[in-house]
C-alpha positions as protocol buffer text, in pm:
chain_id: "A"
residue {
  index: 1
  type: UNK
  ca { x: 16688 y: 10987 z: 15788 }
}
residue {
  index: 2
  type: UNK
  ca { x: 16456 y: 11072 z: 16064 }
}
residue {
  index: 3
  type: UNK
  ca { x: 16692 y: 11295 z: 16269 }
}
residue {
  index: 4
  type: UNK
  ca { x: 16408 y: 11369 z: 16544 }
}
residue {
  index: 5
  type: UNK
  ca { x: 16479 y: 10981 z: 16655 }
}
residue {
  index: 6
  type: UNK
  ca { x: 16857 y: 10966 z: 16635 }
}
residue {
  index: 7
  type: UNK
  ca { x: 16911 y: 10856 z: 17011 }
}
residue {
  index: 8
  type: UNK
  ca { x: 16623 y: 10630 z: 16962 }
}
residue {
  index: 9
  type: UNK
  ca { x: 16771 y: 10464 z: 16658 }
}
residue {
  index: 10
  type: UNK
  ca { x: 17104 y: 10422 z: 16799 }
}
residue {
  index: 11
  type: UNK
  ca { x: 16898 y: 10237 z: 17079 }
}
residue {
  index: 12
  type: UNK
  ca { x: 16682 y: 10027 z: 16858 }
}
residue {
  index: 13
  type: UNK
  ca { x: 17007 y: 9922 z: 16637 }
}
residue {
  index: 14
  type: UNK
  ca { x: 17166 y: 9764 z: 16952 }
}
residue {
  index: 15
  type: UNK
  ca { x: 16845 y: 9648 z: 17147 }
}
residue {
  index: 16
  type: UNK
  ca { x: 16632 y: 9532 z: 16839 }
}
residue {
  index: 17
  type: UNK
  ca { x: 16767 y: 9282 z: 16578 }
}
residue {
  index: 18
  type: UNK
  ca { x: 16477 y: 9322 z: 16370 }
}
residue {
  index: 19
  type: UNK
  ca { x: 16504 y: 9700 z: 16367 }
}
residue {
  index: 20
  type: UNK
  ca { x: 16888 y: 9688 z: 16309 }
}
residue {
  index: 21
  type: UNK
  ca { x: 16834 y: 9436 z: 15974 }
}
residue {
  index: 22
  type: UNK
  ca { x: 16558 y: 9652 z: 15845 }
}
residue {
  index: 23
  type: UNK
  ca { x: 16782 y: 9994 z: 15911 }
}
residue {
  index: 24
  type: UNK
  ca { x: 17088 y: 9798 z: 15729 }
}
residue {
  index: 25
  type: UNK
  ca { x: 16882 y: 9696 z: 15437 }
}
residue {
  index: 26
  type: UNK
  ca { x: 16770 y: 10063 z: 15396 }
}
residue {
  index: 27
  type: UNK
  ca { x: 17118 y: 10139 z: 15405 }
}
residue {
  index: 28
  type: UNK
  ca { x: 17227 y: 9909 z: 15143 }
}
residue {
  index: 29
  type: UNK
  ca { x: 16950 y: 9995 z: 14897 }
}
residue {
  index: 30
  type: UNK
  ca { x: 17032 y: 10364 z: 14970 }
}
residue {
  index: 31
  type: UNK
  ca { x: 17381 y: 10317 z: 14841 }
}
residue {
  index: 32
  type: UNK
  ca { x: 17282 y: 10085 z: 14554 }
}
residue {
  index: 33
  type: UNK
  ca { x: 17069 y: 10350 z: 14444 }
}
residue {
  index: 34
  type: UNK
  ca { x: 17315 y: 10637 z: 14465 }
}
residue {
  index: 35
  type: UNK
  ca { x: 17570 y: 10423 z: 14253 }
}
residue {
  index: 36
  type: UNK
  ca { x: 17352 y: 10354 z: 13975 }
}
residue {
  index: 37
  type: UNK
  ca { x: 17238 y: 10755 z: 13975 }
}
residue {
  index: 38
  type: UNK
  ca { x: 17597 y: 10799 z: 13967 }
}
residue {
  index: 39
  type: UNK
  ca { x: 17671 y: 10582 z: 13701 }
}
residue {
  index: 40
  type: UNK
  ca { x: 17892 y: 10376 z: 13904 }
}
residue {
  index: 41
  type: UNK
  ca { x: 17654 y: 10057 z: 13874 }
}
residue {
  index: 42
  type: UNK
  ca { x: 17408 y: 9989 z: 13597 }
}
residue {
  index: 43
  type: UNK
  ca { x: 17037 y: 9901 z: 13621 }
}
residue {
  index: 44
  type: UNK
  ca { x: 16758 y: 9979 z: 13400 }
}
residue {
  index: 45
  type: UNK
  ca { x: 16503 y: 10221 z: 13480 }
}
residue {
  index: 46
  type: UNK
  ca { x: 16254 y: 9956 z: 13587 }
}
residue {
  index: 47
  type: UNK
  ca { x: 16552 y: 9788 z: 13828 }
}
residue {
  index: 48
  type: UNK
  ca { x: 16618 y: 10152 z: 13953 }
}
residue {
  index: 49
  type: UNK
  ca { x: 16231 y: 10226 z: 14020 }
}
residue {
  index: 50
  type: UNK
  ca { x: 16172 y: 9866 z: 14196 }
}
residue {
  index: 51
  type: UNK
  ca { x: 16468 y: 9946 z: 14413 }
}
residue {
  index: 52
  type: UNK
  ca { x: 16362 y: 10303 z: 14516 }
}
residue {
  index: 53
  type: UNK
  ca { x: 16006 y: 10153 z: 14596 }
}
residue {
  index: 54
  type: UNK
  ca { x: 16165 y: 9869 z: 14793 }
}
residue {
  index: 55
  type: UNK
  ca { x: 16369 y: 10130 z: 14978 }
}
residue {
  index: 56
  type: UNK
  ca { x: 16023 y: 10346 z: 15058 }
}
residue {
  index: 57
  type: UNK
  ca { x: 15848 y: 10050 z: 15219 }
}
residue {
  index: 58
  type: UNK
  ca { x: 16183 y: 9963 z: 15440 }
}
residue {
  index: 59
  type: UNK
  ca { x: 16183 y: 10340 z: 15551 }
}
residue {
  index: 60
  type: UNK
  ca { x: 15772 y: 10329 z: 15644 }
}
residue {
  index: 61
  type: UNK
  ca { x: 15841 y: 10032 z: 15828 }
}
residue {
  index: 62
  type: UNK
  ca { x: 16121 y: 10151 z: 16020 }
}
residue {
  index: 63
  type: UNK
  ca { x: 15903 y: 10494 z: 16082 }
}
residue {
  index: 64
  type: UNK
  ca { x: 15635 y: 10248 z: 16214 }
}
residue {
  index: 65
  type: UNK
  ca { x: 15868 y: 10094 z: 16454 }
}
residue {
  index: 66
  type: UNK
  ca { x: 16033 y: 10412 z: 16574 }
}
residue {
  index: 67
  type: UNK
  ca { x: 15655 y: 10579 z: 16602 }
}
residue {
  index: 68
  type: UNK
  ca { x: 15573 y: 10276 z: 16853 }
}
residue {
  index: 69
  type: UNK
  ca { x: 15895 y: 10289 z: 17035 }
}
residue {
  index: 70
  type: UNK
  ca { x: 15875 y: 10661 z: 17139 }
}
């Protein structure tokens, strides 16, 4: 996610608790979605869609923080 901001992401993860929390939540959702798609975990299609929407909202919020910080 956002390879062009790799160094800034590392910096913000240690210096900005809000960014770090959002980043961790995004990664957790990403793993949940992967597990559902791989049939490791179960969820309805509506639940999966909601998880994907939530993940996208987090990604958008992270991008806003990254662009302001760069």
